[in-house]
SEDREN-387262 format. One record per residue (C-alpha): residue in one letter; x, y, z; residue number from 1. Coordinates in steps of 0.1 Angstrom, whole numbers, plus 2048, in hexadecimal, padded with zeros to 3 digits. Layout:
REM SEDREN-387262
{aa=A	east=X	north=Y	up=Z	i=NUM}
...
***
This chain:
REM SEDREN-387262
{aa=X	east=733	north=349	up=7B1	i=1}
{aa=X	east=755	north=35A	up=7AA	i=2}
{aa=X	east=759	north=36C	up=78A	i=3}
{aa=X	east=775	north=36A	up=770	i=4}
{aa=X	east=77D	north=379	up=74E	i=5}
{aa=X	east=77C	north=35F	up=732	i=6}
{aa=X	east=779	north=35D	up=70C	i=7}
{aa=X	east=76E	north=342	up=6F4	i=8}
{aa=X	east=77F	north=34E	up=6D4	i=9}
{aa=X	east=79C	north=363	up=6C9	i=10}
{aa=X	east=796	north=388	up=6C4	i=11}
{aa=X	east=797	north=3AB	up=6D4	i=12}
{aa=X	east=789	north=3B6	up=6F5	i=13}
{aa=X	east=766	north=3AF	up=6E8	i=14}
{aa=X	east=76B	north=38A	up=6EC	i=15}
{aa=X	east=771	north=38D	up=712	i=16}
{aa=X	east=755	north=384	up=72A	i=17}
{aa=X	east=751	north=386	up=74F	i=18}
{aa=X	east=743	north=364	up=75A	i=19}
{aa=X	east=739	north=351	up=779	i=20}
{aa=X	east=752	north=335	up=77F	i=21}
{aa=X	east=757	north=31B	up=79B	i=22}
{aa=X	east=76F	north=325	up=7B6	i=23}
{aa=X	east=790	north=315	up=7AF	i=24}
{aa=X	east=79D	north=2FB	up=7C6	i=25}
{aa=X	east=7C3	north=2FC	up=7CC	i=26}
{aa=X	east=7D5	north=2DC	up=7C5	i=27}
{aa=X	east=7F4	north=2D0	up=7D7	i=28}
{aa=X	east=80E	north=2EB	up=7D7	i=29}
{aa=X	east=7F5	north=306	up=7CC	i=30}
{aa=X	east=7E7	north=325	up=7DD	i=31}
{aa=X	east=7C5	north=333	up=7D7	i=32}
{aa=X	east=7C7	north=359	up=7D4	i=33}
{aa=X	east=7AA	north=371	up=7D7	i=34}
{aa=X	east=7B5	north=38A	up=7BD	i=35}
{aa=X	east=7B5	north=3AF	up=7C6	i=36}
{aa=X	east=7C6	north=3BB	up=7A6	i=37}
{aa=X	east=7D2	north=3AC	up=785	i=38}
{aa=X	east=7E4	north=3B8	up=767	i=39}
{aa=X	east=7E8	north=3B0	up=742	i=40}
{aa=X	east=808	north=3B0	up=72D	i=41}
{aa=X	east=808	north=3B9	up=708	i=42}
{aa=X	east=811	north=396	up=6FE	i=43}
{aa=X	east=7F2	north=388	up=70F	i=44}
{aa=X	east=7DC	north=39F	up=6FA	i=45}
{aa=X	east=7EE	north=392	up=6DC	i=46}
{aa=X	east=7E8	north=36E	up=6E7	i=47}
{aa=X	east=7C3	north=376	up=6EB	i=48}
{aa=X	east=7C2	north=384	up=6C8	i=49}
{aa=X	east=7CD	north=363	up=6B9	i=50}
{aa=X	east=7ED	north=371	up=6AA	i=51}
{aa=X	east=802	north=358	up=6BD	i=52}
{aa=X	east=7EA	north=33A	up=6BB	i=53}
{aa=X	east=806	north=324	up=6AC	i=54}
{aa=X	east=81D	north=32B	up=6C9	i=55}
{aa=X	east=805	north=331	up=6E6	i=56}
{aa=X	east=7E4	north=322	up=6DE	i=57}
{aa=X	east=7C7	north=329	up=6F4	i=58}
{aa=X	east=7B1	north=30E	up=703	i=59}
{aa=X	east=78D	north=31B	up=703	i=60}
{aa=X	east=77D	north=327	up=718	i=61}
{aa=X	east=79D	north=33A	up=720	i=62}
{aa=X	east=7A5	north=352	up=73C	i=63}
{aa=X	east=7BA	north=371	up=739	i=64}
{aa=X	east=7D7	north=381	up=74C	i=65}
{aa=X	east=7F6	north=375	up=75E	i=66}
{aa=X	east=7FF	north=390	up=778	i=67}
{aa=X	east=7EB	north=390	up=798	i=68}
{aa=X	east=7EC	north=39C	up=7BC	i=69}
{aa=X	east=7D4	north=392	up=7D8	i=70}
{aa=X	east=7CF	north=381	up=7F9	i=71}
{aa=X	east=7D4	north=35C	up=800	i=72}
{aa=X	east=7B2	north=34C	up=804	i=73}
{aa=X	east=7BB	north=327	up=807	i=74}
{aa=X	east=7D9	north=310	up=806	i=75}
{aa=X	east=7DE	north=2F0	up=7F3	i=76}
{aa=X	east=7F0	north=2D3	up=805	i=77}
{aa=X	east=815	north=2D7	up=809	i=78}
{aa=X	east=816	north=2FD	up=809	i=79}
{aa=X	east=829	north=30A	up=827	i=80}
{aa=X	east=837	north=32C	up=81B	i=81}
{aa=X	east=815	north=33E	up=81C	i=82}
{aa=X	east=7F8	north=341	up=834	i=83}
{aa=X	east=7D3	north=34B	up=82E	i=84}
{aa=X	east=7D1	north=371	up=82E	i=85}
{aa=X	east=7F4	north=377	up=820	i=86}
{aa=X	east=7F7	north=392	up=806	i=87}
{aa=X	east=809	north=386	up=7E7	i=88}
{aa=X	east=813	north=38F	up=7C4	i=89}
{aa=X	east=819	north=375	up=7A8	i=90}
{aa=X	east=80F	north=368	up=786	i=91}
{aa=X	east=7FA	north=34D	up=776	i=92}
{aa=X	east=808	north=338	up=75A	i=93}
{aa=X	east=7E4	north=32F	up=752	i=94}
{aa=X	east=7DC	north=352	up=746	i=95}
{aa=X	east=7C0	north=354	up=760	i=96}
{aa=X	east=7C8	north=371	up=777	i=97}
{aa=X	east=7AA	north=386	up=76D	i=98}
{aa=X	east=793	north=375	up=786	i=99}
{aa=X	east=788	north=378	up=7A9	i=100}
{aa=X	east=79A	north=358	up=7B4	i=101}
{aa=X	east=7B9	north=348	up=7A4	i=102}
{aa=X	east=7CB	north=328	up=7AE	i=103}
{aa=X	east=7F0	north=32D	up=7A9	i=104}
{aa=X	east=80E	north=318	up=7B1	i=105}
{aa=X	east=81F	north=324	up=7D1	i=106}
{aa=X	east=840	north=329	up=7BF	i=107}
{aa=X	east=830	north=343	up=7A8	i=108}
{aa=X	east=827	north=35A	up=7C5	i=109}
{aa=X	east=83B	north=371	up=7DC	i=110}
{aa=X	east=831	north=387	up=7F9	i=111}
{aa=X	east=823	north=3A9	up=7F0	i=112}
{aa=X	east=835	north=3C6	up=801	i=113}
{aa=X	east=81C	north=3D9	up=816	i=114}
{aa=X	east=826	north=3FA	up=808	i=115}
{aa=X	east=81E	north=3F0	up=7E4	i=116}
{aa=X	east=7FA	north=3F9	up=7DA	i=117}
{aa=X	east=7E5	north=3DE	up=7CB	i=118}
{aa=X	east=7E2	north=3ED	up=7A9	i=119}
{aa=X	east=809	north=3ED	up=7A6	i=120}
{aa=X	east=80D	north=3CB	up=7B5	i=121}
{aa=X	east=7F4	north=3BC	up=79D	i=122}
{aa=X	east=809	north=3C6	up=77F	i=123}
{aa=X	east=82C	north=3C1	up=78D	i=124}
{aa=X	east=836	north=39C	up=78B	i=125}
{aa=X	east=83C	north=395	up=766	i=126}
{aa=X	east=84C	north=3B7	up=75E	i=127}
{aa=X	east=860	north=3B6	up=77E	i=128}
{aa=X	east=86D	north=393	up=77A	i=129}
{aa=X	east=877	north=39A	up=756	i=130}
{aa=X	east=88A	north=3BA	up=760	i=131}
{aa=X	east=89B	north=3A8	up=77C	i=132}
{aa=X	east=8A6	north=38C	up=765	i=133}
{aa=X	east=8B4	north=3A4	up=74B	i=134}
{aa=X	east=8C8	north=3B8	up=764	i=135}
{aa=X	east=8D4	north=399	up=776	i=136}
{aa=X	east=8DF	north=38A	up=755	i=137}
{aa=X	east=8F8	north=3A6	up=74D	i=138}
{aa=X	east=906	north=3A5	up=770	i=139}
{aa=X	east=90B	north=3CA	up=774	i=140}
{aa=X	east=925	north=3D8	up=78C	i=141}
{aa=X	east=92A	north=3FC	up=798	i=142}
{aa=X	east=93A	north=413	up=77E	i=143}
{aa=X	east=92C	north=401	up=75F	i=144}
{aa=X	east=915	north=412	up=747	i=145}
{aa=X	east=8F6	north=400	up=73A	i=146}
{aa=X	east=8DF	north=40B	up=71E	i=147}
{aa=X	east=8BA	north=401	up=722	i=148}
{aa=X	east=8A3	north=404	up=704	i=149}
{aa=X	east=87F	north=409	up=70C	i=150}
{aa=X	east=88A	north=417	up=72D	i=151}
{aa=X	east=868	north=426	up=736	i=152}
{aa=X	east=854	north=407	up=72E	i=153}
{aa=X	east=846	north=3EF	up=747	i=154}
{aa=X	east=865	north=3D9	up=748	i=155}
{aa=X	east=87E	north=3F4	up=73F	i=156}
{aa=X	east=874	north=40B	up=75B	i=157}
{aa=X	east=87A	north=3F0	up=775	i=158}
{aa=X	east=89B	north=3E6	up=764	i=159}
{aa=X	east=8A7	north=40B	up=767	i=160}
{aa=X	east=8A2	north=40A	up=78C	i=161}
{aa=X	east=8B2	north=3E9	up=791	i=162}
{aa=X	east=8D0	north=3F3	up=77C	i=163}
{aa=X	east=8D4	north=413	up=790	i=164}
{aa=X	east=8D1	north=3FF	up=7B0	i=165}
{aa=X	east=8EE	north=3EA	up=7A4	i=166}
{aa=X	east=903	north=409	up=7A1	i=167}
{aa=X	east=903	north=40C	up=77B	i=168}
{aa=X	east=900	north=42C	up=766	i=169}
{aa=X	east=8E0	north=427	up=752	i=170}
{aa=X	east=8D9	north=435	up=730	i=171}
{aa=X	east=8B4	north=434	up=72D	i=172}
{aa=X	east=8A8	north=433	up=709	i=173}
{aa=X	east=884	north=440	up=706	i=174}
{aa=X	east=86F	north=45C	up=6F8	i=175}
{aa=X	east=873	north=480	up=704	i=176}
{aa=X	east=853	north=47F	up=718	i=177}
{aa=X	east=865	north=467	up=730	i=178}
{aa=X	east=884	north=47C	up=736	i=179}
{aa=X	east=879	north=48A	up=758	i=180}
{aa=X	east=870	north=467	up=765	i=181}
{aa=X	east=891	north=458	up=75A	i=182}
{aa=X	east=8A5	north=475	up=769	i=183}
{aa=X	east=892	north=473	up=789	i=184}
{aa=X	east=89B	north=44E	up=78C	i=185}
{aa=X	east=8C0	north=454	up=786	i=186}
{aa=X	east=8C2	north=44B	up=761	i=187}
{aa=X	east=8D1	north=460	up=744	i=188}
{aa=X	east=8B4	north=466	up=72C	i=189}
{aa=X	east=8BC	north=45F	up=708	i=190}
{aa=X	east=8A1	north=463	up=6EE	i=191}
{aa=X	east=89A	north=44F	up=6CF	i=192}
{aa=X	east=8A3	north=461	up=6AF	i=193}
{aa=X	east=8B8	north=462	up=690	i=194}
{aa=X	east=8D8	north=469	up=6A3	i=195}
{aa=X	east=8D3	north=450	up=6BF	i=196}
{aa=X	east=8F1	north=43A	up=6B6	i=197}
{aa=X	east=908	north=458	up=6B7	i=198}
{aa=X	east=8FB	north=463	up=6D8	i=199}
{aa=X	east=900	north=440	up=6E6	i=200}
{aa=X	east=923	north=440	up=6D8	i=201}
{aa=X	east=92A	north=460	up=6EB	i=202}
{aa=X	east=91C	north=450	up=70B	i=203}
{aa=X	east=932	north=432	up=706	i=204}
{aa=X	east=951	north=448	up=707	i=205}
{aa=X	east=947	north=451	up=72A	i=206}
{aa=X	east=948	north=42D	up=734	i=207}
{aa=X	east=958	north=413	up=71D	i=208}
{aa=X	east=945	north=3F7	up=72E	i=209}
{aa=X	east=924	north=3FE	up=71D	i=210}
{aa=X	east=90C	north=3E1	up=721	i=211}
{aa=X	east=8EB	north=3DE	up=70E	i=212}
{aa=X	east=8CA	north=3D1	up=71C	i=213}
{aa=X	east=8B6	north=3CD	up=6FD	i=214}
{aa=X	east=892	north=3D9	up=6F5	i=215}
{aa=X	east=881	north=3C9	up=713	i=216}
{aa=X	east=860	north=3C5	up=701	i=217}
{aa=X	east=871	north=3A8	up=6EF	i=218}
{aa=X	east=878	north=387	up=701	i=219}
{aa=X	east=89E	north=389	up=702	i=220}
{aa=X	east=89E	north=390	up=727	i=221}
{aa=X	east=88D	north=36F	up=72D	i=222}
{aa=X	east=8A6	north=35D	up=718	i=223}
{aa=X	east=8C3	north=36D	up=72B	i=224}
{aa=X	east=8B4	north=362	up=74C	i=225}
{aa=X	east=8B8	north=33E	up=742	i=226}
{aa=X	east=8DD	north=342	up=73D	i=227}
{aa=X	east=8EA	north=360	up=750	i=228}
{aa=X	east=90A	north=365	up=73D	i=229}
{aa=X	east=91E	north=385	up=73D	i=230}
{aa=X	east=918	north=394	up=71A	i=231}
{aa=X	east=935	north=3A1	up=705	i=232}
{aa=X	east=933	north=3C7	up=705	i=233}
{aa=X	east=93F	north=3C9	up=6E1	i=234}
{aa=X	east=925	north=3B3	up=6D2	i=235}
{aa=X	east=90B	north=3C3	up=6E8	i=236}
{aa=X	east=915	north=3E5	up=6DC	i=237}
{aa=X	east=912	north=3DB	up=6B8	i=238}
{aa=X	east=8F0	north=3CC	up=6BC	i=239}
{aa=X	east=8E4	north=3EB	up=6CF	i=240}
{aa=X	east=8F1	north=401	up=6B3	i=241}
{aa=X	east=8DE	north=3ED	up=69A	i=242}
{aa=X	east=8BE	north=3EF	up=6AF	i=243}
{aa=X	east=8C1	north=415	up=6B2	i=244}
{aa=X	east=8C6	north=418	up=68C	i=245}
{aa=X	east=8A8	north=402	up=686	i=246}
{aa=X	east=892	north=417	up=69D	i=247}
{aa=X	east=89E	north=437	up=68E	i=248}
{aa=X	east=896	north=42B	up=66B	i=249}
{aa=X	east=873	north=420	up=676	i=250}
{aa=X	east=86C	north=443	up=681	i=251}
{aa=X	east=874	north=453	up=65F	i=252}
***
């Protein structure tokens, strides 16, 4: 029988078990994926701990994981965009990607580029889609400057590259250990610290059109993606300044 990671109660990694489960049968509009790689996002570990039980209750036995990459093993009726043997990346809304087989709606999958290794593809979808939504929401044009907090994180690192691709100057806010990576990807490294607001003010003088993409570990990017409006640079600058001051105070 296929195997899957499941848990029967909230807790740490000790509640996880690898179990034999029936092979899923794809329903209409679904694709059965033989999983080659799967990831886990920080929020999913928090859900497993029970800290968000009021907002995202688990139904036991619960699976784990959203991100996945694999090979199409079977098609449900009505699926015409994929064929058995296709390599795909995607996500499961059922928190069930840590399994040998996962049935996923076809609209939650896309083709895996052949040059992307499995271990990268298996952790790409959620972070990549969030970064894409955030950058799309601010509608960058060449010549603008964007400040990205958490620029070396899973979402932020992708947002940096997408913003550079759009022709923007990127101020990548991160720790000093990430300076080389940010510079190599065309961003201006700006470190957290007590004088961060002042250094960002100086950067704003270079380009008055400074746009903020907030701390991407929060869910603001998802909210922006529902209503992709052009944010006001003044209000965004003030909120970025407050965020920088809060982070600096937290490090004292």
